[in-house]
C-alpha positions in Angstrom: 119.3 80.5 135.7 119.9 78.2 132.8 117.6 75.3 132.1 119.1 72.1 130.6 116.3 70.1 128.9 117.8 66.6 128.3 116.2 63.2 128.9 119.5 61.3 129.5 120.0 61.8 133.2 123.8 61.3 133.0 124.3 63.9 130.3 121.8 66.3 132.0 123.5 66.0 135.4 126.9 66.6 133.8 125.6 69.7 131.9 124.1 71.1 135.1 127.3 70.3 137.1 129.6 71.9 134.6 127.5 75.1 134.3 127.2 75.5 138.0 131.0 74.9 138.5 131.7 77.7 136.1 129.5 80.2 137.9 126.4 79.8 135.8 123.4 78.7 137.8 121.7 75.8 136.1 118.9 73.3 136.6 117.9 70.2 134.7 114.6 69.2 133.1 113.9 65.7 131.6 111.1 66.7 129.3 108.7 69.4 128.2 106.4 68.9 131.2 109.3 69.6 133.7 110.4 72.6 131.6 106.9 74.2 131.5 106.5 73.6 135.2 109.9 75.3 135.8 109.0 78.2 133.6 105.9 78.9 135.8 108.3 79.5 138.7 111.2 81.3 137.1 112.1 82.5 133.6 115.7 81.6 132.8 118.4 83.6 131.1 118.8 80.8 128.6 117.6 77.3 127.7 119.7 74.4 126.4 117.2 72.3 124.6 117.7 68.8 123.2 115.8 68.0 120.0 115.3 64.3 120.6 113.0 64.1 123.7 110.3 61.7 124.8 106.8 63.0 124.2 107.0 66.6 122.8 110.3 67.0 120.9 112.6 70.0 121.0 111.4 71.6 117.7 107.8 71.5 119.0 108.9 73.0 122.3 110.9 75.7 120.5 107.8 76.7 118.5 105.7 76.8 121.7 108.2 79.0 123.5 108.6 81.4 120.6 104.9 81.7 120.1 104.4 83.0 123.7 105.0 86.6 124.6 106.2 85.5 128.0 109.0 83.3 126.7 109.7 84.5 123.2 112.8 86.5 124.2 114.5 83.7 126.1 117.7 82.6 124.2 117.7 79.0 123.2 120.6 76.7 122.2 119.4 73.5 120.5 121.3 70.2 121.0 120.9 67.3 118.6 122.6 64.0 117.7 121.3 64.3 114.2 123.8 65.1 111.5 121.5 66.5 108.8 121.7 70.2 107.9 117.9 70.4 107.9 117.5 70.0 111.6 120.1 72.7 112.3 118.6 75.2 109.8 115.0 74.6 110.8 115.8 75.2 114.5 117.6 78.4 113.7 114.9 79.6 111.3 112.3 79.0 114.1 114.2 81.4 116.4 117.0 79.3 118.1 120.1 81.2 118.9 122.7 78.5 118.4 123.1 74.7 118.2 125.3 72.0 119.7 125.9 68.8 117.7 126.2 65.7 119.9 128.5 64.5 121.2 129.8 67.9 122.4 132.4 68.8 125.0 131.4 70.5 128.2 133.8 73.4 127.6 132.3 73.9 124.1 128.9 74.1 125.7 130.0 76.6 128.3 131.7 78.7 125.5 128.6 78.8 123.4 126.3 79.6 126.4 128.6 82.5 127.4 128.7 83.7 123.8 124.9 83.7 123.4 124.5 85.4 126.8 127.0 88.2 125.8 124.9 88.8 122.7 121.5 88.8 124.4 121.9 90.3 127.8 120.9 94.0 127.7 123.2 96.6 129.1 122.2 98.6 132.2 121.4 101.9 130.4 117.9 102.2 129.0 118.2 102.7 125.3 115.2 103.8 123.1 115.5 103.7 119.3 113.1 105.4 117.1 112.7 105.4 113.3 109.5 106.8 111.9 106.6 105.1 113.7 108.7 102.3 115.1 110.0 102.5 118.7 112.4 99.9 120.2 113.3 99.6 123.9 116.6 97.7 124.0 116.5 97.0 127.7 112.9 95.9 128.1 112.8 94.1 124.7 109.7 96.0 123.7 108.8 97.1 120.1 106.0 99.5 119.4 104.6 100.1 115.9 102.2 103.1 115.7 101.9 102.8 119.5 100.9 99.1 119.4 103.2 96.5 120.9 104.6 93.9 118.5 105.9 90.6 119.8 109.2 89.6 118.1 111.5 86.6 118.5 115.0 87.3 119.8 116.5 87.1 116.3 113.8 89.3 114.8 114.4 91.8 117.6 118.2 91.8 117.1 117.8 92.3 113.3 115.5 95.2 113.9 117.8 96.7 116.5 120.9 96.6 114.3 119.0 98.1 111.4 117.5 100.9 113.6 120.8 101.6 115.2 122.2 102.3 111.7 119.4 103.8 109.6 120.3 104.1 106.0 123.3 101.8 106.2 123.3 98.7 104.0 124.1 95.4 105.7 125.0 92.3 103.7 123.5 89.0 104.6 126.9 87.8 105.8 127.3 90.8 108.0 123.9 90.1 109.6 124.7 86.5 110.1 128.0 87.3 111.7 126.5 89.9 114.0 123.4 88.0 115.2 124.2 84.3 114.7 127.9 84.5 115.5 131.0 84.4 113.4 131.2 80.6 113.5 127.7 80.1 112.2 127.9 78.1 108.9 124.2 78.2 107.9 122.9 79.5 104.6 122.3 83.2 104.2 118.6 82.4 103.4 118.2 82.3 107.1 118.4 86.1 107.1 115.8 86.3 104.4 113.4 84.1 106.4 113.8 86.3 109.4 113.4 89.5 107.4 110.2 88.2 105.9 108.6 87.3 109.3 109.8 90.6 110.7 108.2 92.6 107.9 105.0 90.7 108.5 104.9 91.7 112.1 105.7 95.3 111.4 102.5 95.7 109.5 102.2 99.1 107.8 105.8 99.9 108.7 107.1 96.8 106.9 108.4 98.9 104.0 110.9 100.6 106.3 113.1 97.6 105.6 114.4 98.0 102.1 116.0 95.2 100.0 119.2 96.2 98.3 119.3 93.8 95.4 122.3 91.5 95.3 123.6 92.9 98.6 121.3 92.8 101.6 119.1 95.2 103.6 118.9 98.7 105.0 116.2 100.5 107.1 114.7 103.9 106.5 111.3 105.6 106.4 110.0 104.4 103.0 106.6 103.7 101.6 107.6 102.0 98.4 106.8 98.3 98.2 109.8 96.1 99.0 110.1 92.4 98.4 112.8 89.9 99.4 
């Protein structure tokens, strides 16, 4: 199920129709109240979320969803008619997975939805990654630090997964952007730094496993030396 949160009924109906016609089950919501009600009944595979909504706007909804353990892992694509770089970057920094700039074509929407789903849908084989005192369950989207569960956003989870899959390997910021945000993402590399910072905060005593390689990027290994961005 994909939820399309859009207050314009004509656009919303077209989005839902297009997604359904391409084999992706979809349902529309006019505002935050309808979205929250729908989430009580069924958690979707993905949410298409307009920024400009009556009442609670899309950025506020995004913050709400990413702050809840129940909905933090749901991929979100933001849609906005605004042309400023700020709105795009702030949404991505808060945990959105992609964005659509209005007006957008329906086939572009479908392409971006499928791309995000390919990046975020776990495979059928249970995969457990372990580095030091950090355990990551790929399928169940669970991270344990010293046996305690830590709630991560999707982007934080994907960053940690890539680093844990390749302990000791140095990743540039551009490589991380390409792998997690997609090759066509044209945001600033500081987006990676922001997510690394929040990920370290959530890892607590294990934050120093993520090591900054000055002028290049990041790597992960068991380390207890203080590391700053």
